[in-house]
N, C-alpha and C positions, 0 to 999 in steps of 0.2 A: 869125924869123916872132914877131911880138908877139902878144899878150894878144887881140886883139880881133879879129884872123884866127883864131887857136884855137881861139874859142868859136864860130863861125860855122861852122867844120869839122865841129865835133862835133855841134851841131845839125842839120846837113844828114844826116850817119853814121845818128843815133838816128832819124828822121824816120819812115824804113819799117820800124824794129823797133817803134816807138813806134805804130805802125798796126795792125803785127801780132799786137802785144800787144792792142790795143786789140780788134781780132776776137776776137781766144782768147779775152779774158778776155769778153765779150759773147758769144760761143759757149759759153763754160764754163757763163757764169751761163744762158744757153735752156737748157743739158742739166742742167743743178743743176734751175733752174724745171719741166725734162721731166722729172726725177727725185721733185722733189717732188711733182707733181701725179699722178706716174702713184703714187709711193709712200700718198700722200690717197686713191687710187682703188681702191688694193689694199687700204687699210686698210678701204675702205668696205666692197669687195667683203667680204673678211675676216670683217667685222662681221656682213655680209649671211649669208656660208656658216656663221657662225656659229651666227645667230639660224634658221636655216633648219635648221642640224644639231640645233639644240636642240629647234626644234618637233617634227623628225622624232624625237628620243629622246622627246619627250612623247609623241607620238601611238604610238610602237613600245612604250613601258611601259604605256599606256593599254588598247594592245591586249594585251599581254603579260597587264595583270588582267584584260581581258577573256575571254583565251583560259583565264587559270588559275579565273576563275568560272566556265566553261564547262564546264571540265575536273572540277572540285570540284563543279558540279553535277549533270553527269551519271556522275562515282563516285558519289557520295550516291544518286542515283535507283538504281545499279548493286547496291551495300550493302544498300538499303532494300527492293531485289525479295524478294518471297517464294521466287522460284524461284533456281537456281544457275546460272551464268554463267561459262566459261571460255572464253576467247579465245586463238587460237597463231596463229604466226604459217607460212610457208609451209615453213619447214625444220621445223614442229610444234615448236618453242619459245613456253612460255606467256607469253604478255601482258600476261595479268590473268585475275585469278579472285576473286568478292566472299565474304565471310564464309559466304551459305551454300553457297556449294559447296565452301568448305574444312569443311563442318561433314556435309554429307553424304557428302563421299568421304572424310572424317575426312585433310585434308592439314593435314600440319601448319602453323601461320602462319607460322615462319620459313623455309621454303621460297623460296626466291628466284624472282624473274620471269626465267625465260630457261631455265629447266629443261626438258625434254621431257617431252610430256607423259604419254608412257607411263613416266616414269618415277615418277610422281605416282599411277599405279593401285597397287594391292596388286600386288607382284609374284607373290606365290604365286597369285593368283587373276586373270589378264588376263581385260579385256572389252573389245569395240569401243570406240575413242575415236572418236565421232562426229566430233567438231569436228579430227582428225585427217585423218581419212578423206575429209574435206569438202573441207581444203585442197588432198588430193593429189590428188584426181579433182575437185573442183570439182562434186558433186553434192550439192545439199541434201536433207534428212531431214526431215518434219513428222510431230510426236506419234508416235515410234517408240518401241519400249518395248524396255528392256535393264531386267537383273539384273547387279549387280556384288555383288560381297564386299570389303568394305572392312577395314581392317587390324584391328580389332579380333575379324572375323570375322563378323559381324552380314552377312545377307544384304539387299539393296533392292533395290526397282523402282525404277524410274527411268522417266520420260516424257519423251522427247529429240526437241527440233527443232534443226537448225542452219542457219547463214545465211553466204552467203560473203563475206567482206570486202573491198573493192577500193580503190584507190590514185586520187588523181585523175584519170589517163588511164584509167581504167576495168580496169585489169589488177587479176586477183587477189591480195591479198596477206594472205592468209591466212582464217580462219575461226573463228566463235563460236560456241558449244553451249550453247543453254539448256534445261536440266531441272529435271524435280519430283520429287521423292521421292513416288511414289505407294504406298508399301510398304503404310500403314494402311487405304488407299482399297481396295486390292485383298483385303487381309484382312476389311476391312467387307464388302466385295462377297461374299468367298468367308464369312462368318461369316452372312450375311444370308442367303444361299442357302440355309447347312446349319439353319437358323431355321427356315426355308417349310418345307426336307423335313421336319424333324424336327415340326413345328405338323401337316404332313399325317398323318407318322407316326401321331402322337397323334391324331388324328379319327378316321384307320385302327382303331387300338387300341383305342378306345373304343368303337365300332361294334360289333368284332369282341365284346369285353365284356359287354356290353348284350345283344348275340346268343345269346352262352354262356351267361350268371348265369342265363336262367329252364330251360334244358334240367338246368345245374349243380344246381340248386336237386331239380326233380322227383329225377333221381338219387338225389340226397341223399335224399330221402323214401323210396323206393323201397327202397335199402339199408337204411335205416334197417328197416322194413317187415319186409323178410328175415330181419334180425339177431334182429329179435324172435320169427321163427318156429321156427328152429333151435337144438338145444340148446347148452350153453356146450361141448362134446366134439365138436360137430357142423364138421368142417372147413368146411363151406359159412358159418360166421357166421363165423370167421377171414377168409372172402374177402370177405364183406358187409362187415366190417370195413377190410378195404383199401381198398376203394372207396370207402366215406366217408371214408378218409385221402385218395385220391387227390381226390376232390371239393372236403377241406378246401383241399389245395393247390392246385389249380384256382383258386379263389375268392379265396386271396390273393394268385394272378398275375392274378387280372382287377381285384383291386381296386388291386393295383401298376399296372397298367395305366392304371387308371380316375385314379388319383392324377396319375399323369404326364401321362395328356392333358388335367387341370384348367388353367384358369389361375389362379396362385397371387399371392396380393396379400401383399405382404409387410409385416409390421406392426413398425416399427422401435425397438429399445429401445438405449440409453445401455448400453454394458458394457467392464470393462478386458479390451481383448480377449486377451492371455495369461492371464490369472485364467480366462478363459472357455474358452481351448484346454485349460488342465490339468485344469479342473472335469469338464470334457467327456470326457474320457480316462481320468480316475481314474474317472468313472461307468462307463463301457464295459469298467474292470479289473472292478468289483465286479458287473457282470450278466453278464459273464463268465467268472467264475475259475474255476466248475465245467468248463465247457466245455474253456475254453482254460487249465488249470493253470501251462502254458509261456510265457504268453506276455509278453514282454519290452517294454515299450515307454521306452526312453528319451527324457527331452525335457530338449531342451538350452537354455542360458540365452539369453532376448532381447539381440538384436542391435539395437543399441546396448542395455547392458543400464541408460543411464541413459531409455530411453523405454518400458521394461519397462509402465507403466503408463499406457501411451496408452489413451484413450478413443476408442471408435468407436460406430458407431450399424449395427446388424445386427438381420436379425431369427434371436432367439434359437433359435426351434424349428425353422427350417428350416437356420440356416449349423449347428447342432447335429446336423441330418440329414447335412449333408454331410461332417461330420467321420467322422461311424459309417461312412458309405456308403466314403469312403478307406480307413478304418480295417479295414472288412471285406475290402477287396480286397487289402489287405498282408495280411491273415491267411489268405485263401485262398493268395494267391503264395507263402504257407509251408505249403503242401500242409495248408491248411486246420486246422493244428494249435496256430499260434503257436509254432512251434520255426525258433526263429530272432530274428532284433533290429528291432523296427521306431522309429525316428528321428523324432522329431517336433522342429523349430524353427524360430523365428517371426524376423523381423525387420521394421526400418521403414524403408523407403526415403527417400531423401531427396528433394528437388523434383526435383534436378536427375538424378538417377538414374530417378525415377519419370517424367519427362519423357522419356528416354531408353528405358526400358522398356515406354511409353505409344505411343509411336512404332515400335517393333516388335509389339507385340501387341494385341488390343482391348480397351483398357481404356478405356470410353467415357465415365467422369465423373472423370476425375482432376484432382482441384484444387491438391492441395501433396503429398500424399503416399500410398504402397501399403504396407499391412501383408501381408506374403506368409506365409505357414505352408508348409510344407515334408514332408512325410510322407512318408517313403520305407522301401524294407525293403533286407535282405539276401538276396532270393530268386533265383529264376533269370532276374528281367527278362523285359520284354518281346521279343517277335519285333518286327524293325524294320519289317516287312512290315504289324503291326498297332499301332504306335505310333498313326498319324492317325488310326484307327479304334473305339481302346477307351473315347471318351465318344458313340462313336453308338448309338442307340438297339438295343437286340436284337441287339449285338454281345457274344458272348461266349466264349472260351477251355474253359470248362468244360462238360460234359455237362446239369449241374443248374444252370446259371444261366440267367436269362433276360434280361444285358444292359441291366438299366434303374437299377442300382444308380449306375452310374456317368455317365449319361447323367443322371438326375437330379440328382448332384451338380453337375455342367455347370450344368444349368437351373438350378441355385439360384441359383448362383454369377454367372449372366448377370444374373437378378432383379436383383442388387446392383449391377449396372453392373461384374462383376467376370469372373473368367478363371481357366481350369485349363491348367497348360501342363504336359503330361507327358514325360519324360524316362527312357532307358533306357540302359542302361550295357552296353558290350562285353562286361564281366567278370561280368558281371550285377547284378542287386538295379535297382528302379526307383523311382521318383521322383514326384513328384504336387505342384506348385506349384498354391497357390491364392493369386491376386492377389486383393485389396482394397482399390479406393480408399476414402480416408476423409478429413475433412477432421476435423483437427486444434484442438482445443480446448487451447490452452495451460495457462489458469488451470484446467479442471477435472481437466486433467492433473496439474500440481500438487497440488491437492486432493486426491489419489486417492491419493497417496504415502505 
């Protein structure tokens, strides 16, 4: 076979292969083009999805910021409330409490959220956990009062309201307790009632005193006439003298009643408080040295010592009467002879301590500090049943007492916007705390040193 014939045969054999190759190549090109189109479409879809995802992320971030702002705003509202707020979940674990709640209930600031509510209450003095009770029973309360004893031992009266917390499906998810410390309000109400009672007693005493005074004058006059009619050795003259002495004593009681019933206007003067207390005690010693030769009054250093020259404004006549009345009471507690020891110590409360004291006691005019003077004795003490009565008018455990000395002292302290607190120890002895709110003039305090 020559070359021409061989060439023709090859062309014939390859025709179908070429045709198939051409078709395959064309099909491959179509597939590649299709893949390219799909790839481009996927790229576009991916780009669109990325843009949608980025948009969704931006919206989510925006919503998160809005949510954070709302949460921060709500927390700010809770933290700025003057009432305490405690929230618990269904299991009774604390999910939130604001600073006021921590302060009122003395919850340590490092107490973690999630702690059981009952564990936040003073374990030695359990009280009703209203939020927990509401979460367990589903029953809400409004303006219910309860008394708690916090870890420091202070007793506080709270006005409590509770509300059930619900989730999006309306199911109970916990409870929130809102409470206010009404301790001072209740004490002020009690003090107001006490003042009204004492005012009424004072008016009654004044009426009785006026009614008694005129007959007493007549009795004293007739007793004097009778005394002149008898000889010195006549026993009837001594009897007439006893009548005169009795009338004088009744007149003193009447004068005390009238003084108690009168409205007292105070005339304030600037004095160095500690020096004034020292001078009053020294005067008391001098005036009673014959009657009370064994009287021992120990005056301790002022606390803190650098504040011993603190200047305050008070009515020196009335405040001296307070100190003398308290000292007289201490002497009487020592069997009237002063056989024993009377201690006097004074201190200056800091502004933080003053705020705490004024929240527990009715000190009406606290501005910066409180001056406290404590007069105590080592006598038998006061019967626990009498502690709340010793400052009331006409209450006395002595047969010859009129019950007006301590009542007058308390009244004078109230006119100075202060208070008197009474303590008695189970092992004997009593202490009277005189609380006197004062505004400190630091410049004058330095000058007085």
